[in-house]
C-alpha positions in Angstrom: 91.8 83.7 45.9 95.3 83.3 44.4 98.1 82.0 46.5 100.8 84.5 47.4 104.4 83.9 46.7 105.0 83.5 50.4 102.3 80.8 50.5 103.9 79.0 47.6 107.2 79.2 49.4 105.6 77.6 52.5 104.0 74.8 50.5 107.4 74.0 49.0 109.0 74.0 52.5 106.3 71.5 53.8 107.5 69.0 50.9 111.2 69.1 52.2 112.1 65.5 53.1 114.6 64.6 55.9 115.5 61.6 58.0 114.0 61.6 61.5 114.0 59.5 64.5 110.2 59.2 64.4 110.3 57.2 61.1 112.3 54.6 59.4 111.9 56.4 56.1 112.5 60.0 55.2 109.5 62.1 56.0 108.3 65.6 55.0 108.1 68.6 57.2 104.3 68.4 56.8 104.3 64.7 58.0 106.4 65.7 60.9 104.0 68.3 62.1 101.2 65.9 61.6 102.9 63.3 63.8 103.6 65.8 66.4 99.9 66.7 66.7 99.0 63.1 66.6 101.3 62.3 69.4 99.9 65.1 71.5 96.4 63.8 70.9 97.3 60.2 71.8 99.5 61.0 74.8 97.0 63.6 76.1 98.0 64.7 79.6 101.1 62.5 79.4 102.5 64.5 76.4 105.9 65.8 77.0 106.5 69.1 75.1 110.2 68.8 75.9 110.4 65.2 74.6 107.4 64.5 72.4 109.2 61.8 70.5 111.2 60.5 73.4 114.2 62.9 72.9 114.9 66.6 73.5 115.9 68.8 70.7 113.0 67.9 68.5 112.6 71.5 67.3 116.2 71.3 65.9 115.2 68.2 64.1 112.6 70.2 62.3 114.8 73.3 61.8 117.9 71.6 60.4 116.2 70.5 57.1 114.6 73.9 56.7 118.1 75.5 57.0 119.6 73.1 54.7 116.9 73.7 52.0 117.4 77.5 52.5 114.1 78.3 54.0 115.3 79.3 57.4 118.6 81.2 58.3 121.0 79.3 60.3 124.2 77.4 60.3 124.7 73.6 60.4 127.9 71.7 61.3 129.5 69.1 59.1 127.0 66.4 60.4 124.0 68.6 59.7 123.3 69.5 63.3 122.1 73.1 64.0 124.8 75.3 65.3 122.8 78.6 65.1 119.5 79.8 63.8 117.3 82.8 64.1 114.9 83.0 67.0 112.0 84.3 64.7 109.5 81.3 64.8 107.2 83.1 62.4 108.1 81.0 59.4 107.5 77.6 61.4 104.2 78.9 62.8 103.1 79.9 59.2 104.1 76.3 58.1 101.7 74.9 60.8 98.9 77.1 59.4 99.4 76.4 55.8 99.8 72.6 56.6 96.5 72.5 58.3 94.4 75.1 56.7 96.0 75.4 53.3 96.4 79.2 53.5 97.5 81.9 56.1 94.7 83.9 57.5 
């Protein structure tokens, strides 16, 4: 089955690189999502959904590069921090699906 244009857009978004506290090097959105799941698995019951990587605001760390790359609507300040973004998490949920399954069902 051929990929839709939306699935192609999602796959491009997964390749967006950004600097994160979870790595010394830049990582991709896809790597970030995988690290998040890995952290959940390793920490089990001790996993903190508020601070999975030791700090709060981890969702914004993921949203900021998506805004900067034009995949998600929002506004960043001069330092690249999120000032505003839409509350529709559908795009990020679709990123998770395509990252793990290669397609959207």
